[in-house]
N, C-alpha and C positions, 0 to 999 in steps of 0.2 A: 504494500500500500504506500503510495507516495503522499507526501505532505503537501497540503494546499496552503499557499501563502496568501496573506491579505493583499489588497490592492496597493498598499503603500510600501510593499517590499521592493528592494532595489532591483530585483530581477524583472519586475514589471516595466522598468525603464529601459531594458535592453531592446534592441531592434527586433521587431516581430519576425523578420525573415530568418532569424537564427533558429526559430522553432518551427520550421517548415514541416518537420516530421514527428513532432511531439506536441503535447499541450503545454504551453508555457506555465500554466497554473499547476502543473504536476511536477515541475522541476524543483528539487530541493537543493539549494546552493551548498549545503553541507554534504549531503549524500552523493550528489552528482557533480562535485567540484571539478574533478578531472575532465569529465565530459564538457562541462560548461567552459572551462578555460580553453580547452582544445577548440571548441566551436567558436569562441570569440576570437582567439588568435588567428584562426584560419579563415573565418568567414565574416567576422564582425567589423564594425566601423570603429573609428578612433574613439568615439564617445562610449562604445561598449567596452573597449579596453580600459578606459578611464574608470568606469564603474567597477570592473573586475579588480583592477589594481587597488582602488580605494577600499573595496570590501574584503579582499583577501590579504592584501599587504605583501610587501616585498619578501619577507622571510617565508611566509607560507607558500608563495609562488616559487621561491627558490627550492624549498623542500619538495614541492610537488613536481617540479620540472623533470626530474629523471624518469618519472612514471608516464609522462605525456608522450603521445604519438603525434608528432607535428611534422609538417613539411619543412624543408630546410630553411626557408625564409622566416617562418614563424619561430622555429627553433633558435635561429641566430638572433632574432629580435629579443626573445626571452633571455637568452644568455647574456646579451649586452645589458639588458635591463637589470638582471639579477647579479651581474658581475661575476659570472661563473665561466 
């Protein structure tokens, strides 16, 4: 069972096209963090990245980065951002 977030959740401010294959209301930013970061880095807008960065933080993204399956461009961007 997926968690439904209230309308004021930051995830509701992400671009709707990121959720072309899932219901945005069923995405749990904690449970689906890897999926969400991958989706934003590979398909999102700059504004989406700013929301992810603000809500997960640099340390969390750095710790998550080895688990992510990213294209080379997104992977390099994250490495530069995280300083790894």
